[in-house]
N, C-alpha and C positions, 0 to 999 in steps of 0.2 A: 729485332735488335733495339728500338725504340724502347719497348717494355722493359727488356732489360738493363737498358742503361739507367731507366727510371727506377729500377730496385725491384722488377718482378721476380720473384723465384723461380718461374719457369714458364713457358709459353705453351699453351694447348689449343687444340683445334678440335672442333666438334666431331670430326672424323676419326681422331684418337679413340682407340678402343678402351675398354674399363680398365685393364692392367695398367695402362699408360696414366689414366687419371689416379688410380691409387697409389701407384707409385709417385706420381709428383706431390699428391698431397701428403702421403705419409712422410716423404722427404722434406717438405716445408715445415710440417707438424715437427719433426724431429730438429731441424734447425732452429725452430722457435723456442723450443723447451731447452734447448742447448744455451741459445741466448739469454732465456729468463734464468737458468741457474746461475750463469756465471755473473749476470749484470743486474738481474731484476730488482727491482726496489729499493737500489742504492740511496739513501738518503743523502741530501746535500751536505756538504763539508761546511766549517764554519766561514771559510773564505767564500764560499758560494753563496751562503746567507747573507753576506753583507755587499753583494755585488748591486752597484747603482751608481749613477752620475748626479744625484740631486745633492744639493747642500744638506738635507737632513742624513742622508746615509753617509756622506763624507764627515759629518760632525760625530756620526755615531761611531765610525771607525776610529776617529780621534779619540774619542771618549773611551772607548775599549781598551785602546793602547795606552792611555794615561792610568787607567784605573784596575785594568786586568791582573797586573803584578802584586796589586795591593791585597788586604785581606776585609775591605770593607764589605758590608752586606748591601746587596742592591736589589733594587725592586724595579722590575720590567713592567710598563705598562704599554697596552696596545689592543686593538681589536682581535678577534679571532681571525687566524690565517697571516697574521703580519710577520711569523717567524720568531716569537718570543723565545721558544727554546733554542733556536740556533744563535739566536744572540747569547743567549746563556752558556753556552757550548764555546761561542768565540771568545766570551770572558774567561772561560775555564781555560781555554788554550792558551790564552795570552798569559795565565796566571803561573804555569809552569807546575801546577798541582799535579797530583798523581791520577786520581779517577775523578770521574763524574757520575753521580748517582741523581736520577731523577724520580720524583714523586708527583703523580696529580692527585692534589687532595680532594677533589670530587669524585675521585673515581673508586676510593675505597670507602664502605661504609664506616660511619662514625665509632662504631663499637670496636672496629678491627685496624683503625687508622693509628692508635695510641700505641698498639704493639707494633705495627709496620714502622712507625717512625722510631720507637724507642727500644723496641725489643721486648722480649717476654721470659719469663723464667719457667721452667719445666713445672708444670702442676697449677699454674697460675689462675687457669680456668679450664673448663672442660674443653679438650680438644689440645690444649698445649702439652704435646707428648715430649717435647725437648726444649731446651733453653735455646733461645735465638737472639742473634744480635739484630737491632732495629738498623734504618737506614741512616740516622745520626752517628751511630758507631761506625758502621760499613764505611761511610764517607770521611772517616778520619784522614786528614793529609790530603783530601781532595775538596770538592765542591757539592754540596747539596743542594740541588734545584727543586724547588716547591713551587709547581705550577698551580695556577687557580686558588692562590693562598688565600683569596676572600671568601673561600667556602670552608675554611678552617673552622670546625666546631668550635663554640665559644668554650667549652669544657677543656678543650686541648690547649687554648692560646695561651694562658697561665703557664703553662710547662715548657711551651715553646719559648716564650720570653725569657724564662728562668735559664733555659740552656742556653740563649744567647748572649744572656749579661754574665753567666758563671761558667760557661762551656762544661758543664756537669749535668748529667740526667740519671735516673733510675730505669731500669727495666720494669714493665709490668710484674707486680708480684714480686721484685727484688728488693733488697735489703740495701744493697751496696751500690755506690754511684760510680759512675764511668765517666771518663773526660774524652772529649773530641775536639779537634781544632777545625772541623769541617767549616768552611766558608757558605755562608747562606747566600743564595741568590733566589729571589722569588719572583714570581709574574701573575699578573691577572688582567682580565678585560674589564672590571669592574671599576666604579668609582669608590675605590678602597678609603682615600683621605675623607670623602662626605660619610662613609659609612662609619669611619672614626670618630666623626664630629656628632652622629646621632647615637652612639653606642652600640652599633651592629657589628664594630670591629674594636677592639683594643687599642686605643691611641698610642699607648706605651709601646705596644708591640708594633704598630704601623712605623712609629719613627724608629724602631730598632731595625726593622726590615729596611727602611728607605733611607740609609745613611746616603747613599746616591741613588737617584731615580732617573731611568732612562725611558724616555717615551716613544716608541716607534709609530710614525704617523703612518694611516692607511695608504694603500696603494694609490686610491683615487687624488690624494693629495701629492704625488710626487710621480706624475705619468712619464716623467724623462727617464724614471729607473725600468719601466717597461721594456723596451727594446733588448737592454743587456739581459734582463731575467729570461725573457723569450729566447735567447739565444743559449742562455745555460740550460734550461729546462728542455730546449729542442735536443741539446747534446745528450742528455741524461736520457731522454725518450729514446733517441736513436740507439744507445747502449741497451736500454731495456728490452726493446722491441726487434733489434736486429734490423735497423732501418737505416737509410743514408741519406736523408733530407739534409741539405747543407744551408738553405736559404729560406728568406721569408718575404713574401709578395709585400711592397710598400703599402698597398692597400689595405692588406690585412692588419699590418703594425698599426695603421692610423685608425682603423677601427678598433682595435686591442687598446689603444691608447684612451679612446672616448668613452669605453665602457667604464660603470662605476666599480666594480670589482667588490660587491659587498664581501666575499669571503677571501679578498685580498691575495697575498702570493699563491696561497694554496688553491683558489680558485683558477688563477690563472696557470699553475703548473698541471691542473686536471685538465684544462682546456687543450693544452699543447699534447698532454698525453693522449687526449680522445683523438686529435687529428692526425698524430704519428701513427697511432694504432689501427684506424681505420681506413687511411687513405695512403696511396702509392706515388711517388714522383719525387723528383730532386728538391721542390720548392713548396713550402707551405702555401696553400692558395687562400685567397680571400673567401671563395665561394665555399670552402671546406668548415667553415665555423658559422654555428648558428648562435648568435647571442642569445643568452637565456632571458625570457622574459622575467621581469623581477618577482611578479606574484601572478599566479595563474589559477582558474578554476581547479580545486583538489579533485584527487582522481575518483573519488567514491560520491560526488555530487550527482544527483539526479538532474536531469533537463530540466531547467527553468528553475533551479531550487536557488540559484546565486550567480551572479554575474562574475567574470574575472574581477579580482582584486586591482584597484589602482591605488597606488600610494606614492608619497614622495620617496625619492630613491634613499634618502638619508633620514632615518626615524629616530625619534629619541626613545629613552627606555619605556616611556608610558604607552608611546603609540605601538612599539613593538612589542609590549606584553599584550595589549588589545587586540593587536593582528593575531598574534600568537593563540590566544583564546578563540577568535572567529575561525582561523584556519583547522585548529584542532578539532573543533565540532563540525566543521563542514567536513572534513576527510575522515571521520570517525576515529580520532586520535592516531593518524599516520604520523609518527614523531619524526620518521626520516625525511619524509618529503617536506614536512612543515618547517623542518630545521633547514633544509636546502633552501627553502624560499626566504626564509629570514635572514639566511647567511650567517648561521650559528651552528656550532657543534651541536649533536643529538644530546650529549651529556649535559649541555648548557640547558636546553629544554627541559629535560628530564629534572633538572636541578629547579627549574622555575615551576614546574608542577609539584614538585615535592614541598617546595616553600608555600604554596598555594597561589603564587602569582598569576598563573594560568590554570 
């Protein structure tokens, strides 16, 4: 009875025959599959993205309420995992505009990015078998979100600048211009202002994009937001995995509040998902969570080759690049693992390698 109350799918005994075991396992798998089909992977809504009690989040909600209904271009700044796209969606929801179109500027090869943004005419290049509208045109009447805008190739920056200034652009290979009133919301985890002063990013484009700037502080600077975020993520994980965990041990909450969370809210959500998936019971237990070691010996290192890495919990860019080079060498270029140790996206690590930084 206690196991069932705590959320067990069934109760079996070693004396039960094979058929009884097979039936119980099959039924549990079918129930889990149904839950995943109905609820699995649902993203946070814009309201959930802005959950928090900290002054920073309260100010963020007020800012979105004020500028959301306008058409000002907005630049969102923040570390990886703080929820920049969700803030962009909240801005869009507050605007009353029709559709939200998103593009990660680092995810598309620069040779294809112009066509993705502005569209292409049939026959403009090999493989252009038909004319296609770009995201700028598709987002007319809505919001165009440009994530990782700092990675936009320098050859495309003048064309984006002209579009922002004139609201007109041409498709690749096209002769006629089209117009679009898409609102531009951009985001970056890089120091775009400093890049603009050193010529790595056009300063005129920077100022056009940053009519209003929203800076999202990292989770380690607003620990009072962790408890409400934990409860939000717990509810989502219960839906996703068909569980019924309704509370959190105070000792666990205290430990979660003292962790630095280099991956920010994304890392916190993953931690909650993992506990809900792996354990059973009505309460999230403190001993269910193993706080990750910030930097550890990489998986392919031979014995004695290298000691576990020790580093300050908050690294500047130079230190992070140096550490990335070392970890890549020691792990035989295990990009996924190294990105996890640094608290960055794998795409960010690949971008550093492409730029020759690591």
